[in-house]
C-alpha positions as CSV (number, residue, x, y, z in Angstrom):
1,M,-50.2,-44.5,66.5
2,D,-51.3,-40.9,66.7
3,L,-49.6,-39.5,63.6
4,T,-48.1,-40.7,60.3
5,I,-46.1,-38.2,58.2
6,V,-45.7,-39.2,54.6
7,V,-42.8,-37.7,52.6
8,P,-42.4,-38.4,48.9
9,I,-38.7,-38.3,48.0
10,F,-37.1,-37.9,44.6
11,N,-33.4,-36.9,44.4
12,E,-33.3,-34.9,47.7
13,E,-30.0,-36.3,49.1
14,E,-28.8,-32.9,50.4
15,N,-32.1,-32.1,52.2
16,I,-32.8,-35.4,53.9
17,P,-30.6,-35.0,57.1
18,L,-31.9,-31.6,57.9
19,L,-35.4,-32.6,57.1
20,C,-35.3,-35.5,59.6
21,D,-33.8,-33.2,62.2
22,T,-36.5,-30.6,61.7
23,I,-39.3,-33.2,61.9
24,R,-37.8,-34.6,65.1
25,D,-37.4,-31.1,66.6
26,A,-41.0,-30.1,65.7
27,L,-42.6,-33.2,67.3
28,T,-40.3,-33.8,70.3
29,E,-42.4,-31.8,72.7
30,S,-45.8,-32.7,71.2
31,G,-46.2,-36.0,73.2
32,L,-47.5,-37.7,70.1
33,S,-46.6,-41.2,69.0
34,Y,-45.6,-40.8,65.4
35,E,-43.9,-42.4,62.4
36,V,-42.4,-40.9,59.3
37,I,-42.7,-42.9,56.1
38,F,-40.4,-41.8,53.3
39,A,-41.5,-43.0,49.9
40,D,-38.4,-43.0,47.7
41,D,-39.8,-42.5,44.2
42,G,-37.0,-44.1,42.3
43,S,-34.3,-41.6,43.2
44,I,-31.1,-41.9,41.2
45,D,-28.8,-40.0,43.6
46,S,-27.9,-41.2,47.1
47,S,-31.3,-40.3,48.7
48,F,-32.0,-43.9,49.6
49,D,-28.6,-44.3,51.4
50,R,-29.2,-41.1,53.3
51,L,-32.7,-42.4,54.3
52,K,-31.3,-45.7,55.5
53,E,-28.8,-43.8,57.7
54,Q,-31.6,-41.9,59.3
55,A,-33.7,-45.1,59.7
56,R,-30.8,-46.8,61.6
57,K,-30.7,-43.9,64.0
58,D,-34.4,-43.7,64.6
59,P,-36.8,-46.6,64.0
60,R,-39.7,-44.2,63.6
61,Y,-38.2,-43.3,60.2
62,R,-39.4,-45.9,57.8
63,I,-38.8,-46.2,54.1
64,I,-40.6,-47.5,51.0
65,R,-38.5,-47.7,47.9
66,L,-40.3,-47.8,44.6
67,R,-38.8,-49.7,41.7
68,R,-38.8,-46.6,39.5
69,N,-40.0,-43.0,39.3
70,F,-43.8,-43.4,39.4
71,G,-44.5,-39.7,40.3
72,Q,-45.5,-37.9,43.4
73,T,-49.1,-39.1,43.5
74,A,-48.0,-42.8,43.4
75,A,-45.3,-42.2,46.0
76,M,-47.8,-40.6,48.3
77,A,-50.3,-43.4,47.7
78,A,-47.6,-45.9,48.8
79,G,-47.1,-44.0,52.0
80,F,-50.8,-43.7,52.7
81,A,-51.2,-47.4,52.2
82,A,-48.5,-48.2,54.7
83,A,-49.5,-45.6,57.3
84,S,-50.8,-46.7,60.7
85,G,-51.5,-43.3,62.3
86,R,-55.0,-42.0,63.1
87,V,-54.0,-38.8,61.4
88,I,-51.9,-38.7,58.2
89,V,-49.9,-35.6,57.2
90,P,-48.1,-35.6,53.8
91,M,-45.4,-33.0,53.2
92,D,-42.7,-32.3,50.6
93,G,-39.1,-33.4,51.1
94,D,-37.5,-30.2,49.8
95,L,-37.7,-28.3,53.2
96,Q,-40.1,-25.8,51.7
97,N,-42.8,-27.1,54.0
98,D,-42.1,-26.4,57.7
99,P,-42.7,-29.4,60.1
100,A,-43.3,-26.9,62.9
101,D,-46.7,-26.2,61.3
102,I,-47.8,-29.8,61.8
103,P,-49.0,-29.3,65.5
104,L,-51.0,-26.3,64.2
105,L,-52.7,-28.5,61.6
106,L,-53.5,-31.1,64.3
107,K,-54.9,-28.4,66.6
108,K,-57.2,-27.2,63.8
109,L,-58.2,-30.8,63.1
110,D,-59.3,-31.1,66.7
111,E,-61.9,-28.4,66.1
112,G,-64.0,-31.0,64.3
113,Y,-62.6,-30.9,60.8
114,D,-61.6,-34.0,58.7
115,V,-59.2,-32.3,56.4
116,V,-57.0,-29.3,57.1
117,S,-55.2,-28.0,54.0
118,G,-52.1,-25.8,54.2
119,W,-52.2,-22.4,52.5
120,R,-48.8,-21.0,51.5
121,K,-50.0,-17.4,52.0
122,D,-46.5,-16.0,51.7
123,R,-45.2,-18.3,49.0
124,R,-41.4,-18.1,48.2
125,D,-41.5,-19.0,44.5
126,T,-41.1,-17.2,41.2
127,F,-44.3,-15.4,40.0
128,I,-44.5,-16.2,36.3
129,N,-43.9,-20.0,36.2
130,R,-45.0,-20.9,39.8
131,K,-47.3,-18.4,41.5
132,L,-49.4,-17.2,38.5
133,P,-50.3,-20.7,37.2
134,S,-51.1,-21.7,40.8
135,L,-53.4,-18.8,41.3
136,L,-55.3,-19.6,38.1
137,A,-55.4,-23.3,38.8
138,N,-56.7,-22.8,42.4
139,A,-59.5,-20.5,41.2
140,L,-60.5,-23.0,38.5
141,I,-60.4,-26.0,40.8
142,S,-62.4,-24.2,43.5
143,R,-65.0,-23.2,41.0
144,M,-65.4,-26.6,39.4
145,T,-65.3,-28.7,42.6
146,G,-67.2,-26.4,44.9
147,V,-64.5,-26.7,47.6
148,H,-62.9,-23.3,47.9
149,L,-59.3,-23.4,48.9
150,H,-56.5,-20.9,48.2
151,D,-53.8,-23.4,47.7
152,Y,-54.6,-26.9,46.4
153,G,-51.0,-27.4,45.4
154,C,-49.6,-27.3,49.0
155,T,-48.6,-30.8,49.9
156,L,-48.7,-30.1,53.7
157,K,-52.2,-31.2,54.8
158,A,-53.7,-33.2,57.7
159,Y,-56.2,-35.9,57.0
160,R,-58.1,-38.2,59.4
161,R,-57.3,-41.7,58.4
162,E,-60.8,-42.7,57.5
163,V,-61.0,-39.9,54.9
164,L,-58.2,-41.5,52.9
165,E,-59.4,-45.1,53.1
166,G,-61.8,-44.7,50.2
167,V,-59.7,-42.5,48.0
168,N,-57.6,-44.1,45.2
169,L,-55.0,-41.8,43.7
170,Y,-53.9,-41.6,40.0
171,G,-52.3,-39.1,37.8
172,E,-51.9,-35.8,39.7
173,M,-54.9,-36.6,41.9
174,H,-53.1,-36.0,45.3
175,R,-53.8,-32.3,45.1
176,F,-57.5,-33.0,44.7
177,V,-58.0,-35.1,47.8
178,P,-59.8,-32.4,49.7
179,A,-62.3,-32.1,46.9
180,L,-62.7,-35.9,46.7
181,A,-63.0,-36.1,50.5
182,S,-65.8,-33.5,50.5
183,Q,-67.7,-35.9,48.2
184,V,-68.2,-38.3,51.1
185,G,-69.1,-35.6,53.6
186,A,-65.7,-34.6,55.0
187,R,-65.4,-31.2,56.7
188,V,-62.6,-29.3,54.9
189,T,-60.8,-26.1,56.0
190,E,-57.5,-24.5,55.4
191,L,-54.8,-22.9,57.5
192,P,-52.0,-20.5,56.6
193,V,-48.6,-22.3,56.8
194,R,-45.0,-21.1,56.4
195,H,-43.2,-21.6,53.1
196,H,-39.4,-21.5,52.7
197,P,-37.3,-21.1,49.6
198,R,-35.6,-24.3,48.4
199,R,-32.1,-24.6,49.9
200,H,-30.7,-27.5,47.9
201,G,-31.5,-29.3,44.7
202,K,-33.7,-28.5,41.8
203,S,-37.5,-28.2,41.7
204,K,-39.4,-31.0,40.0
205,Y,-42.3,-28.7,39.3
206,G,-42.9,-26.5,36.2
207,I,-45.5,-24.8,34.1
208,S,-45.7,-27.9,31.9
209,R,-47.5,-29.7,34.8
210,T,-50.4,-27.3,34.4
211,M,-51.9,-29.2,31.5
212,R,-51.8,-32.5,33.4
213,V,-53.6,-30.8,36.3
214,V,-56.3,-29.4,34.0
215,L,-56.9,-32.9,32.6
216,D,-57.1,-34.4,36.0
217,L,-59.5,-31.7,37.1
218,M,-61.9,-32.8,34.4
219,T,-61.7,-36.3,35.8
220,V,-62.3,-35.0,39.3
221,K,-65.3,-33.0,38.2
222,F,-66.7,-36.0,36.5
223,L,-66.1,-38.2,39.6
224,L,-67.7,-35.6,41.9
225,T,-70.8,-35.1,39.8
226,Y,-71.4,-38.1,37.6
227,S,-69.3,-41.0,38.8
228,T,-72.4,-42.9,40.0
229,K,-74.7,-41.7,37.2
230,P,-72.8,-41.2,33.9
231,I,-76.0,-41.7,32.0
232,Q,-77.2,-38.3,33.4
233,L,-74.3,-36.6,31.6
234,F,-74.0,-38.5,28.4
235,G,-77.8,-39.3,28.1
236,K,-78.6,-35.6,28.5
237,M,-76.2,-34.7,25.8
238,G,-77.6,-37.5,23.6
239,I,-81.2,-36.2,24.1
240,Y,-80.2,-32.6,23.2
241,T,-78.3,-33.8,20.1
242,L,-81.3,-35.9,19.0
243,F,-83.6,-32.9,19.4
244,A,-81.2,-30.8,17.4
245,G,-81.1,-33.5,14.7
246,S,-84.9,-33.8,14.7
247,F,-85.1,-30.0,14.3
248,T,-82.7,-29.8,11.3
249,G,-84.4,-32.9,9.8
250,S,-87.8,-31.2,10.0
251,L,-86.4,-28.0,8.6
252,M,-84.9,-30.0,5.7
253,L,-88.3,-31.6,4.9
254,Y,-90.1,-28.2,5.1
255,M,-87.6,-26.8,2.6
256,K,-88.2,-29.9,0.3
257,F,-92.0,-29.8,0.2
258,F,-92.6,-26.1,0.5
259,E,-89.6,-24.4,-1.0
260,Q,-88.7,-27.2,-3.6
261,V,-85.1,-27.5,-2.3
262,S,-83.7,-30.9,-3.2
263,M,-82.6,-32.9,-0.2
264,N,-79.4,-34.2,-1.8
265,R,-78.3,-30.6,-2.4
266,N,-79.2,-29.4,1.1
267,P,-76.3,-29.5,3.6
268,L,-78.9,-30.0,6.4
269,L,-79.2,-33.6,5.3
270,I,-75.6,-34.3,6.3
271,L,-76.0,-32.3,9.5
272,T,-79.2,-34.2,10.4
273,A,-77.6,-37.6,9.9
274,F,-74.6,-36.5,11.9
275,L,-76.6,-35.2,14.9
276,L,-78.9,-38.2,15.0
277,F,-75.9,-40.5,14.9
278,M,-74.1,-38.6,17.6
279,G,-77.2,-38.5,19.8
280,V,-77.4,-42.3,19.7
281,Q,-73.7,-42.5,20.4
282,F,-73.9,-40.3,23.5
283,I,-76.7,-42.4,24.9
284,V,-74.8,-45.7,24.3
285,L,-71.7,-44.1,25.9
286,G,-73.8,-43.2,28.9
287,L,-75.1,-46.8,29.2
288,L,-71.5,-48.2,28.9
289,G,-70.5,-45.7,31.6
290,E,-73.2,-47.1,33.9
291,V,-71.7,-50.6,33.5
292,N,-68.2,-49.3,34.1
293,A,-69.3,-47.3,37.1
294,R,-70.6,-50.5,38.7
295,T,-67.4,-52.3,37.9
296,Y,-65.4,-49.4,39.4
297,Y,-67.3,-49.5,42.7
298,E,-67.6,-53.3,43.0
299,A,-64.2,-54.6,41.8
300,Q,-60.9,-54.5,43.8
301,G,-58.6,-51.8,42.6
302,K,-55.1,-52.5,41.4
303,P,-52.1,-50.6,43.0
304,I,-50.4,-48.0,41.0
305,Y,-46.9,-48.8,42.3
306,T,-44.6,-51.7,43.0
307,V,-42.3,-51.8,46.0
308,R,-38.6,-52.8,45.7
309,E,-37.9,-53.1,49.4
310,T,-38.8,-51.6,52.8
311,V,-36.9,-50.6,55.9
312,N,-38.3,-50.7,59.4
313,L,-41.7,-51.5,58.0
314,E,-42.9,-55.0,58.8
315,R,-46.5,-54.4,57.7
């Protein structure tokens, strides 16, 4: 299989027929063997019925139905796990991504890249609650991860299959896959893609998601820098804190013996005890992190979703 397109779906009943038609039209003349895996993320409208209608017409359309709404990252992970294509392309199911851009992503991938990320250069969204938070988030993510992309939030991306095999997705991690892929040496680039205004339905995104993205960014930063050596982070903090505690303790003793300041009336006593205690805590936390890191890399991971049923998917 040359290509697998993964489409997370949540309450997109009005968009599904046109989405399937546009995907088919975009790839008809490509000569590629492909499949489209729709991950129905617990839709409560008739999205699943619409998907089954499309799957009956074309066996290349395959469906995974999750038992409840696990979130876009989990739905995407379910699609990745079932994919059989050499290249995997996720895209949104709201018709804002254009399937006609997929051949362009594949052409860029053929230049020797492992990940090609879409860049919604002319984004058709509101500025205050969509564009502005996205600009700030992209700048922050690029700075902290070292992988400079204009649009981490664009779902339309192209991955070589082997890049995704070692990536486990949690939280809102799907947007950070290019940064995680760079950790194992993947070549990452971006390509401007078209972006259309939403035709039907209501957006599931909002400014409230920004906080979750920031928290996941902290996790990604830790994974990129210290996942295999947590003692280097917490141990360093512990040493600095112990040095600070030793300094305040020495200052307290100097004040006692040379300035006749009673220790029990000196606030430095409490500060010294606090710093020494925290220094030991940081070092112990680093050692526990080392143990957990080995467990993380050696144990089998648990899936973050459960599947209710599948259609046209025997694997």
